[in-house]
N, C-alpha and C positions, 0 to 999 in steps of 0.2 A: 777399210784399210786401217791397219794398226799404226799408231804413232806413239812416240814417247814424249812425255811432258815433264819438265823439271819443275818441281814445286819448291820454292824457297820459304823456309819457316824462320821466323824472327825470334830471337832469344827473348824470354820474358822480361829481362832487364834492359832491353834495348830501348834507348831513348835518344832523341837528337843530341842531348848533352853528353852521353857516354862516349860518343865517337865510334861505337862498335858498328860493324857492318854485318848485314845478314849473311849467313853462310848456307850453302846447300846442305840440307839434312836428309832429304828424301827424294827419291826418283821413283815415279810410278808410271805404268802404262795405262793409257785410255784407249779402249778398243771400240770399234764400231760394233753395235749389237749383232749385226749379221755375221761378222767374222768371229766375234766372241763365242757365239753359239757353235760355229764350226770348229774353232780352235780348242775350246774347253770341253766340247762334247755334251754340254749341259744346255737345256732349253732355257732361254731367258724370257721372262714375262716383262713386257714393257707397259708401264702404266699409260703412256700416251696412246698405245694401240687399244687397250681395253676401254679407256675413256672415250676414244673415238667411236668404237663399236657401240658403246652404250648410248652415245649421243645419236648415232645414226638409227639405232633400233627404236629409240623413243620418237624420233622425227618421223620415221616411216610408219610407226604405229598410229600416228596422228594423221597419216596421209598428207603430209606437208612436204613441200619442195625445199631444196637448199636455198633457193632464191627467197622464198617466203620467210624462212627462219633467219637468213642473213639480214634481210631488211628489218625484221622486228628486233633483232639483237644488235643492229648497227655494226655488223661485222662483214667484211668483204666476202663475197661468194667464194672466191678462190681460197681464202684463208679458212673458212668454215669447212670447205671440202677437204683441205689438207688436215684439219683437225680430225674429221671423221675417218680419214684414212690412216690416222696415227702417224702422220709425217711431221706434225708440229706439236710442241708442248703448249698447253693452254695455261695462261695465268689465271689466278683465282678470279680476277675481275672479268676476264673473258668468259670463263665458265659460268659465272653468275649471270652474265648478260644472255648467254645462250640458254641457260636453264630458265631464265625469266621468259624468254621468247617461246620456250617450249612449255611454259606454265608448269614447270617441274621444280620442286625445291632442290637446291644443291645437295642437301643431305640425302635425298632420295636417289639422286643420280650417283652419289658416292657410295651409298649402300649397295646399289646394284653393281658398281665397279668392284667393291670389296668382295661381294659374293662370287663374282666371276673370277677374280684373282684367286680366291680360296679354292674354287673348283679346279682351276688350272694347276695350282700348286699340288693338290691332291692327286691329280692325274699324272703329273710329273713324278711325284713320289712313288706312285704305284708302278710306273714304267721303270723307274730306277730299281725298285725292289725286284721286279721281274727280271731285269737284266742281270741281277746278282745270282739268280738261280741257275 
């Protein structure tokens, strides 16, 4: 669902002593990624989904359960499940805890995510080029 959000930007010279009040300088729209894809016609790559897929891939490669990893990472089972499904954004601390539980360096996880994002970007670019023909 698309919504409009007003962003108030404060003048550089604004201080409590000047008595100036902030004025509305920009209005922009924030869209739900699902509707943004449909409305703009462009496929959107969401980092939370790619990170979740990479976490799940690594966990299943080790033949480990969500329960096992959630216990070792000290993260709730439900939250870890939402991370893997790309429904939640992971903080750096949470990612580090899950990576530790998976005995995987954070840099290795992020390298895998980076490769996957690059692959998807290339695929989208190729589709866009074919659509122009």
